[in-house]
C-alpha atoms as one frame of an Amber mdcrd trajectory, in Angstrom:
protein
  11.673  19.086 -40.871   9.887  19.162 -44.236  12.953  17.726 -46.019  13.162
  14.930 -43.366   9.532  14.043 -43.881   9.731  14.014 -47.668  12.989  12.107
 -47.541  11.372   9.558 -45.209   8.480   9.118 -47.610  10.867   8.681 -50.549
  12.869   6.014 -48.721   9.669   4.195 -47.839   8.576   4.436 -51.452  11.850
   3.006 -52.723  11.668   0.082 -50.297   8.183  -0.946 -51.391   8.718  -0.274
 -55.075  10.150  -3.801 -55.533  10.446  -6.874 -53.333  14.138  -6.255 -52.919
  13.813  -2.575 -52.493  16.922  -1.940 -54.611  15.510  -0.457 -57.800  15.529
   3.296 -57.254  14.136   4.003 -60.704  10.673   2.560 -60.061   7.855   5.007
 -60.671   4.645   5.498 -58.700   1.197   5.294 -60.392   1.460   9.019 -61.099
   4.694   8.503 -63.085   7.077   9.991 -60.560  10.264   8.368 -59.509  11.451
   8.102 -55.880  14.119  10.628 -56.761  11.440  13.158 -57.742   9.734  12.670
 -54.348  13.107  12.774 -52.575  14.040  16.133 -54.035  10.687  17.742 -53.449
  10.702  20.479 -50.785   6.982  21.122 -50.581   4.264  18.910 -49.214   1.786
  20.931 -51.268   3.180  19.284 -54.433   2.335  15.813 -53.133  -0.920  13.946
 -53.472  -3.272  13.662 -50.498  -2.197  10.046 -50.042   1.425  11.131 -49.814
   0.584  13.959 -47.453  -1.260  11.415 -45.307   1.829   9.195 -45.215   3.921
  12.188 -44.128   1.357  13.114 -41.474   1.173   9.557 -40.147   4.962   9.353
 -39.982   5.039  12.672 -38.068   2.425  11.448 -35.547   4.382   8.196 -35.057
   7.602  10.185 -34.596   6.078  12.451 -31.983   4.652   9.368 -30.211   8.042
   7.662 -30.230  10.106  10.678 -29.183   7.814  11.444 -26.295   8.075   7.850
 -25.057   4.268   7.557 -24.973   4.124   3.784 -25.384   6.370   3.344 -22.339
   4.162   5.854 -20.495   1.132   3.648 -21.186  -0.730   5.783 -23.756  -1.929
   3.771 -26.670  -1.030   4.976 -30.176  -4.658   4.884 -31.328  -5.798   7.222
 -28.553  -2.882   9.529 -29.103  -3.501   9.643 -32.838  -7.070  10.746 -32.284
  -6.031  13.370 -29.768  -3.270  14.662 -32.040  -5.628  14.843 -35.016  -7.906
  16.999 -32.935  -4.988  19.125 -31.767  -3.967  19.792 -35.373  -7.470  20.848
 -36.270  -7.666  23.249 -33.313  -4.297  24.604 -34.269  -5.247  25.188 -37.912
  -8.260  27.163 -36.702  -6.003  29.324 -34.513  -7.918  28.239 -31.386  -4.865
  27.120 -29.410  -2.370  29.132 -27.419   0.455  30.512 -29.579   3.051  30.471
 -26.801   2.892  26.758 -25.873   2.181  23.457 -27.540   0.527  21.398 -24.846
  -1.808  18.419 -25.432  -3.592  16.736 -22.518  -5.004  13.252 -23.048  -7.272
  11.321 -20.653  -8.086   7.707 -21.480 -11.229   6.720 -19.616 -11.082   3.185
 -21.036  -8.514   2.541 -18.289  -9.630   1.974 -14.707  -9.235   4.769 -12.177
  -6.551   2.940 -10.206  -4.164   3.497 -13.141  -2.506   6.659 -14.303  -4.653
   7.649 -17.263  -3.817  11.316 -17.837  -0.899  12.403 -19.974   0.171  16.074
 -20.356   2.492  16.273 -23.362   4.754  19.124 -24.360   4.699  18.745 -28.135
   7.462  21.296 -28.580   9.867  19.404 -26.356   8.448  15.978 -27.284   8.085
  14.837 -23.716   5.501  13.793 -21.173   5.403  16.477 -18.462   2.866  14.653
 -16.284   1.416  11.167 -16.222  -0.997  11.049 -13.336  -4.211   9.763 -11.850
  -7.493  11.447 -12.755 -10.961  10.872 -11.409 -14.237  10.455 -13.252 -17.790
  11.341 -12.239 -19.581   9.392  -9.519 -22.395   8.332 -11.859 -20.002   7.474
 -14.649 -18.909   4.269 -12.965 -17.122   2.690 -10.027 -13.595   1.604 -10.975
 -14.234   2.064 -14.696 -15.837   4.915 -16.539 -18.862   3.413 -18.348 -21.568
   6.092 -18.724 -21.190   9.664 -19.895 -23.511  12.660 -20.109 -23.633  16.256
 -21.227 -26.614  17.034 -18.995 -26.610  19.262 -15.843 -26.917  17.428 -12.521
 -25.976  14.059 -14.077 -22.842  13.819 -12.006 -21.205  12.092 -14.995 -18.083
  12.810 -16.934 -18.290  14.132 -20.490 -16.141  12.740 -23.283 -14.562  14.609
 -26.172 -12.476  17.662 -26.934 -12.069  20.683 -24.684 -10.144  23.907 -24.734
  -8.835  24.961 -21.357 -10.076  28.335 -20.171  -9.368  30.696 -17.324  -8.495
  29.880 -13.715 -10.394  30.812 -10.570 -10.370  30.076  -6.866 -13.293  27.970
  -5.615 -14.107  25.328  -2.967 -11.338  23.131  -4.377  -8.786  25.977  -4.447
  -7.176  26.911  -7.755  -9.398  25.444 -10.525  -9.490  25.571 -14.324 -12.597
  26.183 -16.367 -13.060  23.943 -19.398 -14.829  24.844 -22.662 -16.527  21.744
 -24.170 -16.058  21.869 -27.935 -18.175  18.859 -29.002 -21.786  20.033 -29.228
 -23.412  16.686 -28.544 -21.037  15.452 -25.888 -19.594  18.200 -23.655 -20.948
  21.563 -24.788 -22.600  22.185 -21.408 -19.328  21.944 -19.501 -19.419  25.597
 -18.465 -23.092  25.428 -17.488 -22.332  22.324 -15.426 -19.215  23.860 -13.846
 -17.061  21.020 -15.153 -13.556  22.133 -14.253 -10.151  20.650 -13.629  -9.280
  20.809  -9.926  -7.269  19.051  -7.237  -8.844  16.530  -4.830  -7.678  14.528
  -1.833  -9.538  11.448  -3.165  -7.180  11.318  -6.143  -4.061   9.727  -4.754
  -2.110   6.480  -4.558  -3.045   6.163  -0.902  -6.749   6.289  -1.760  -6.220
   3.632  -4.381  -4.371   1.406  -1.887  -7.240   1.725   0.593 -10.251   1.422
  -1.732  -8.867  -0.103  -4.941  -9.994   2.887  -6.936 -10.097   6.637  -6.814
 -12.845   8.720  -5.303 -15.224  10.241  -7.789 -16.200  13.756  -8.678 -19.426
  15.376  -9.811 -18.171  15.046 -13.374 -14.943  17.010 -13.185 -11.569  15.540
 -14.184 -10.016  15.877 -10.754  -6.265  15.379 -10.302  -3.949  14.823  -7.323
  -3.959  17.918  -5.088  -0.158  17.723  -4.785   0.246  18.609  -8.469  -2.978
  20.353  -9.301  -1.554  23.884  -9.104   1.350  23.130 -11.413  -0.857  21.205
 -13.841  -3.411  24.019 -14.048  -0.756  26.660 -14.632   0.778  24.554 -17.401
  -2.367  23.782 -19.360  -4.517  26.892 -18.756  -5.483  29.424 -21.476  -6.435
  27.591 -24.672  -4.652  24.280 -24.716  -6.314  21.083 -25.955  -7.731  18.434
 -23.600  -9.097  15.215 -25.068 -11.129  12.797 -22.932 -11.274   9.410 -24.650
 -13.969   6.815 -23.911 -14.974   3.388 -25.254 -18.088   4.880 -26.901 -17.748
   3.833 -30.581 -20.578   6.186 -31.508 -18.584   9.257 -30.496 -17.940  11.631
 -33.383 -16.257  15.031 -33.545 -15.620  17.694 -36.146 -12.099  17.815 -34.731
 -11.427  14.207 -35.819 -11.534  15.317 -39.457  -8.413  13.593 -40.786  -8.441
  15.251 -44.203  -8.548  18.714 -42.716  -5.782  17.841 -40.202  -3.564  16.446
 -42.934  -4.002  19.416 -45.262  -3.459  21.840 -42.465  -0.339  20.036 -41.382
   1.021  20.058 -44.909   0.349  23.779 -45.285   2.004  24.568 -41.966   5.065
  22.535 -42.825   5.499  24.461 -46.071   5.812  27.711 -44.086   8.859  26.356
 -42.211  12.470  26.839 -43.332  13.824  23.903 -45.376  16.284  22.966 -42.614
  13.746  23.352 -39.788
């Protein structure tokens, strides 16, 4: 994989070196030729800008291979979610036995499928389904968010999935909010992922929207058990909103890029 990434960078470098892209002996500002970059087998030897190019190409490749554009997930939202995933991974917070990333895009109305559960190892979307927001977050669209108890609103940001339990909604999944300002009270508020009858195509046909929860990301009851079993125990969940003021330590691009580069260098050359 590392050789593919570096080769891809080198080819890109050669194409932009001249208008015709034919002069392979052009040097970059650091005095290296495309051939030098091409034969490099370590991302650690590259500049941060080059590592960033490799990282961006990797994210785009994952996005393309998983067919996420066709599945309706915007690249911008996926890029943010994947950056967070990389930062969780570098801190050894994620499950070691599965590479699952769940993305919820609450800029989309509730009558559309706005949850994607992605197997990053297999590069495929396992589920693309409906998901409800909190009753005080909005009607068809999610417009207001809160981290406060009894707000009955959804909370944006990054979560780690926790343990399962059986409650009034049957099998449910506890969620650990990882963004202090935005969702850190998820456990206190009992914000969990669970199944609900008001999350279905039939409900949408009748009311033009989904029913709403007390702040939980509720999913169709028909798939809730399988979804919970798949994403439980320390996988990343990112809930995206239109709030431009939202910030997160897990959106640190520099840390994600450096961590990605370091991880790639631990792989076999032909990986």
